[in-house]
N, C-alpha and C positions, 0 to 999 in steps of 0.2 A: 466954824466956817460958815459964812452966810450962804443961803440957798443958791443964788446965782453963781457964786464962785464954785460951789460944790458941783453944779451941773457941768461946768467947764473944766473940771479937774479930773485928771486921769492918772492911773498908776499901773505899773508893770512889776511883777515879782518873778524873779528867775531863781528857782531852786536848783542851782548847779551842783555838779559833783564835787567841786572844790569850794566855791564861794556862793553865798546867797546874795542877791542884789535886789534892791527896791529903787525904782525910779518913779518920781511923782512930777507931773508936768501940767501946765494949764494951757488951754487953747486960747490964743489971743490973736485976732486979725489973721486967722487962717494958719497960724503957726503954733507949734508946741514950744512952750518956754519952760525949761526945767526949773522946778521949785526945790527939789530935794533929791539927793542920792544917798543911799545907805548901802554899805557892803560889809559883810562879815564872812571871814574865811572859816567855814564850818567843817570842811573836808569830809563831806558825807561819804565819799567813795572809800575813805580810809577805814570806815567801820563796816563795809560791806564784804561779807564772805563770799566765796565762790558758789555756795549753795543758795545765795540770795538773802541770807539772814543778816540783820543789821545789829551791830553792837548797841547795847542799851545806853552806854555813856554818850555815844555819837548821836543816837536818836534824841536823847535829852538835850544835847547841845543844839541840835537842829530846831527842836520845838521851842526852846528858849529864845532862839533868834527870831523865829516866826512870831512869837508872842510880842516881841519888841516891834517887829514890822507891823503887826496888827494894831498896835497903839497909834502908829503913824497913819494908818489907813482909815481910822475912824472918821466918819463924817463924809467920806468919799462914797458916792452911790456904788453899790456892788456891780451894776452893769458897766460902770466905768473902770473896773479893775480886771486885769487879766493876770493870773498866776499860773506858771507852768513848772512841771518837773521834767528833768531830762534823763540822761543815761543811767545814773544810779537809781533813780526812782523806777525807771523802766525795768531794771534788773531785780528789784526787791521781790522777795517771795511773798511777803505780806503787804504789798503796796497799798491795798485798799484800807487796811487797818491803820497804817501810818498816815495816809491821806485824811482819814476821818478826823484824827487829832490835829493834823496840820491845818485843815480847813477851819476847825474850831478856833485855833490860835490866831489865824489870819483874819477870820471873819468873812471869807469868800471862798468859792470853789477853787480847786487846783486841778488844772488839766495836765495830763501826761501826754507829751508829744513824742512822735517817732523821730528817729535820727534825721530822716530827710525833711520832715517838717521843721525840725530845729535848724537845719541848714538853710531852708527857705527863709525863715524868720531872721536868721543872722544876716543873710545877704540883704534882706530888706532894710535891716537896721544900718548896716555898713553903707549901703547905697545912699542913705540920707546925707552922709557927709560928702558925697561926690555928685549930688544932684545936678542935673544939667549936662553931665558928661555921659555920652552914650557909648563910649568905647568899651570894648570887651575887657573884663577884669576877672582875675582869680582871687577868691577870698578863702583864706585858711584860718580857721578858728580852733585853737587847741584848748579844749576844756579840761576839766578834771578827769572825766571818765570816757570822753569820746573826742574825736576831731572831725570837724565838718569841713568839706572842701566843695566850693561852688564856683562854677564859671557862669558869668552872666553878662548881659548888656543892658545898660540903663537900670531899670527896676525889675527886669525880667531874668530869672535864673534859667540857664540853658542845660546845665548838668549839675546834679547834686549827689553827694555821697557822704556817708557818715561812717567813720572807722571806729572800731571798739577799743581804741587806745587814747589815753589822755595823760596829762602830766602826773596826776595822782596814781592812776592805775599802773603806768609804766614804772614809776619810781617804786611803787609797792611790790610789783612782781619781779623786777630785775635788779633792784638795788636794796634787797632786804638787809636789815641791820645797818643800813646807811653806808656800807662799804663801797668805794668807787675804785674799779679796776678796768683796764682796757678790755679784758675778757667779758666782763659783765656789760660794758657799753656796747661791745660788738654784738652780743646776743640780743640786746634790746633793739639795736639798729636793724639787725637782720629780720627780726619779728615784724617790725614796722614796714620794712621794704617789701616783705612778702605780702602784706596786706595791700600796699600801694601798687603792687605789680598788676592787679586786676584792672586798675583804672589809668595807669600812667600813659599807656599808648593812646587811649581815647582822649585824655585831657591834653596831651601834647599835640595831637592832631587838630583838635578844636582851636587851641592856642588862646592867647590873651595879650593885651597891651600892658596891663599893670597888675602886679601882685600885691595884695593887701592882707596884712595880718591883723587879727582882732583878738580881744580878750587879754587876760592877765599875762600869759606866757610871752606873747609877742611884745607887749609893752615892757615887761621886765627885761627881756633880751635886748631890746633897743636901748633901754636906759643904761644897762651895763656896758654894752658895746660903745655907746656914745661917751660914757664917762671914762672909758679906757682909751678913747681916741681911735677906735677901730673903724668907726663910721660916723657920718655927719647927719644925713637926712634919711637914709635907708638902712635896713638890715641887709648886709651882703653875705654871700657864701663864705668869703674869706674871714669875715668877722665871726661867723658862727664857728669856723674851724679853730680860730684862735681861742674862742670861749670854751670850746670842747677841751682843748689842751690844758687850759688853765683850770677848768673844773676837775679834770683827772689828777692834776698835780696836788690837789688837796688831800686825796686819799680817802676822805669820808665826807658825807653830806654835812655832818655837824661842824666840820672844820672850815666850811666854805665861808669866805669873807670877800665880798666884791662890792665895789662902789655902785650905787644904784639899785642894789638888791635888798629888799626889805626882809626883816626877820621872818615874817609870815610866809613869804614866797620861797625862802631858802629851802624848806623841807621838800618842795616839789619841783624845783627848778631843773634838776637833772633830767627827769622824765620829759619835761617840756622841751628842753634843748635837743634831746634825742629825737623827739617827734618832729621838731622844726627842721633839724638838719636832714632827716630822712625825706621830708617833703621837698626841700631844696634839691636834694640829690635825685630823687625819683622823677620829679617834674621839670628839672632843669631850670629852676628859678635862679636868677642872678642877683636880683635886688627886690626888696619888699618894703613898702611903706606901711606904717602902723596907723590903724584907725582907732579913735576913741570910742567908736560906736560898736554895738554888738547886739546880742539877742534881746535885751530889754528894750532898746530903741525900736527894734523890729516889732516887738509885741505891741508897743504903743501905737505905731502906725497901722499895724494890722487891725487892732481894736477899733481905731477910728474908721478904717475902711468898712468894717462890719456895721458900725453904727450909722454910717453914711451911705449904706447900700452900695458899697464897692467891695462886696464880699468875694474873696477868691474861691470860696466853696461853691458858689453858683457856677463858675466856669468849670470847676472840677467835675461837678455832677453832670453838666451838659456834655462834657467830653466823654464821660463814662457811658452815658446813654448812647451816644453815637458809636462808640467802640463796640458795644454789644447789641447794636441795632434794635433797641427797645421800641416797641410799638407806641408811637407818639399819641395816637388817638385814644388808645386804652389808658395811657398815662393821664391824659387830660380828663378822661371820664372818672377814673379812680380819684384823682387829685381833687376834682370839683366836689365829689361827695365827701371825701375825707375831711377837707377843709371846712365844708359846711357843718359837718358833725362836730368838728373841733370848735368852731365859733359858737355853737350852741351849748357846748359842755365845758368850755375852758374854765369858767369861774368855779363851778362845783367840783371840777377835777383838779383845780389849782395848777392850771397849765398857763404858760406865758408865751410871749412872742418868739422866744428862742425855740420853744417846743413846736410852734406852728411851722417854723422854717424846717425843722428836722422832719416833721411829718410830710411836708411838701417834697423834700428830697427823697424820703422813703418811697413815696408814690412814684417818683421819677425812676427809681431803681428796682422796684419790686419784681419786675419781670426780666431782669438782666440774665438770670440763670436759664431762661429759655434758649439762649444761644448755645447752651451745652446739652441740655436734655429736657424734654417735656415732663418726664417722670420726676416727681419731687423737685421741680425746678426751684421752689422757694429755698431749698437747702443750698443749691448751687448759687442762687442769688446772695444768700447770706455769706457764703464762703468768699465769693468774689469781692464783696464789699469789705469784709473783715480783713482780707489779706492783700488788698491792693494799696498802692501808695496814693492816698487821697490828699492832695495839697490843700492846706487850710484847716483840716480836721484834726482835732486832738484824738488820742487813743480812745478816751471815753466816748466822744462823739461818734467815732467810727464803730465802736462796739455797740453803741445804742442803735445806730443806723442798721448795722448788720442784724441785730436782734429783731428789729422791726420787719425787715424784708424776709428774714428767715421764718418768722412766725405769723406772716400775714394770712395764712390759710392753713387748713388741717389742724389737728389737735396741737395744743401748745405744750411743749415739753416742760416738765416741772422745774428743770434747772435752767430755764431760758434766760434768767437774769443773773446767774451766778457770777459771771465775770465783771459785772458792773458794781460800782459803789452803791451801798444801800440807799443813799439819798436820791438815786435815780430810779429806784424800783417803782415807786408810785407813778412817776411821770411816764415811765415806759408802759405801765398798764393802761393809762389813759390814752396814750398814742396808739397802742396796739388795738384798743377797742375801735378807735376811729378808722384805722386802716383796714382792719378786718371787716368792719361794717360796710365800708366803701367797696371792698373787693366783692362781697356777697351781692350787693345791689348792682354792681357793674359787671358781674360775671358773664352775662349774655353778650357783652360787647355791642349792645344796641342802645343808643341814646334814648330811643323812645320807650325802652323798658325800664329806665331808671326813674323811680318815682320821686315826687316831692315828699318831704317828711318833716316832722318836728321831734326834737329830742329834749328831754329834761330829766335831771336827776332829782327825785323827790326827797323829802325829809327822811324816808326810810332807807335811802342810799340806792334804791333800785333805779336804773335808767329806763325810762319809758319812751318808746318810739311810737309816733302816731302817723299812720298812713291813711290815704283815702281808701274807703271800703271797696270801691269799684276796682281799684288797682289790686287790692288783696285778693279779690275774687278771681281776677284774671291771671294771677301769677303764683299758682300753688307751688311750683318748684322753688322759687325764690323764698317763699314762706317756709318751705321745708328746710332750706339751707339756714335760714334765720333760727329755726327751731333747734338745729344742730349747734348753732352759734351760742344759743342760750346755755348749752351744756359746756362748751369749750371755754367760755370766758370766766367760768367759775374758778379756773386756775389763777386768774388775775384778781380774784376777790371782788368781782363785779357780777351784777345780775341784770338781766334784760327782760322787759315785758313789752309785748306788741299790742297795739290797740288800733281799731278802725273807728269809723264814725259812730258805730253803735256800741263801741267799747268791747267788741269781740276779741277775745284772746286767741292766739294762734299756737 
């Protein structure tokens, strides 16, 4: 692929619980034009046990698929690719080990996203097909391991929920051995309705003008109902009731034969219909149109937004700051020093522009925990960041951000990076150094006390910091803090040396 074409080519990879999808598009005249779509029904959720262990044959099937996707991705710049894992990857006990091999096969990082972030991206993708219409809409996306329900207007989601039921998991849990009976159907239906009970009043109160179904289940149900003559342009509640009766008449999943139903979809159609019927019943949906767009289209448009400085994460961080009344002046002070340190050390520490953004956001949020308690506030900051719904952030990004704010002062716990993939450990160490260094210099909350400095990492790996000697003589307490910092950053595998004009050590 020629260089100009590569720079305008983008790709999204969706590691779903039922199917893996690859979408490749080129930006031309401000629009994304699809070049290629690949889909493989991997059924990842089928191999996941309740304890989070993944069957070896299913893992091998998944990795083989990703290796094929990786061949198609060659030549596309890594910053132009976004790959995400959803519900089944979220539930894996050894997710980092699986992702390490998956990323090697794909040739790019894989982000794990939360259920609500998945819902946001699905809504963004579906909304591309109805651009220009600002009316309120309900989007229902039934995946393999979860179902996302979003109410929004235009491109803005208003309510987002993710339910831990999907077509694969429902089929597996309630229709074991493939046997279809009214009793099993009723048990599955009741389980889903119980989950929907928590949101149905809220969703019905907000209301919507149009209901939209996305992903494989909705498309399969529409194809069957249309082929049977039960509906023309929409999925209706009556059509679903007729489909339910016909499915039960087969007695087993293996015996199901319906026009419009593919062989690959047959194994999970029952769980999908149970889920869709329960959504219609609980939310009072009368008719639903089907969208060809879903998560992967949302990923592409979100990726373009990030690259073009329309990043939803900026809005999320600013809202978080306001919610916890973070001191804006101290944030500006710490951020200025941290980013200056970053700019001087980015090359030797192998840090990039994405890392700079993360450091900036960590500076924004590092004092959020003060709204809870001054004592060990950094621990509270870390907890708030890790366990809040942060729109736009993947789970790895959120964990990285939480680790930064949790460890920006005091001794660094030795297990501070344990929850992160190994590929992020070195980057975390570099960012932590910059944030901790900034916090020490800005600790007095006095702009006049913050010195100018120069940082460099020498050939021996030691980071040297150069201050004006007059400043060093006048700020013994800050020098004492930096002396402590020389000990603390040893956990990160880093060393720090202080120098003045006359090369005095501290």
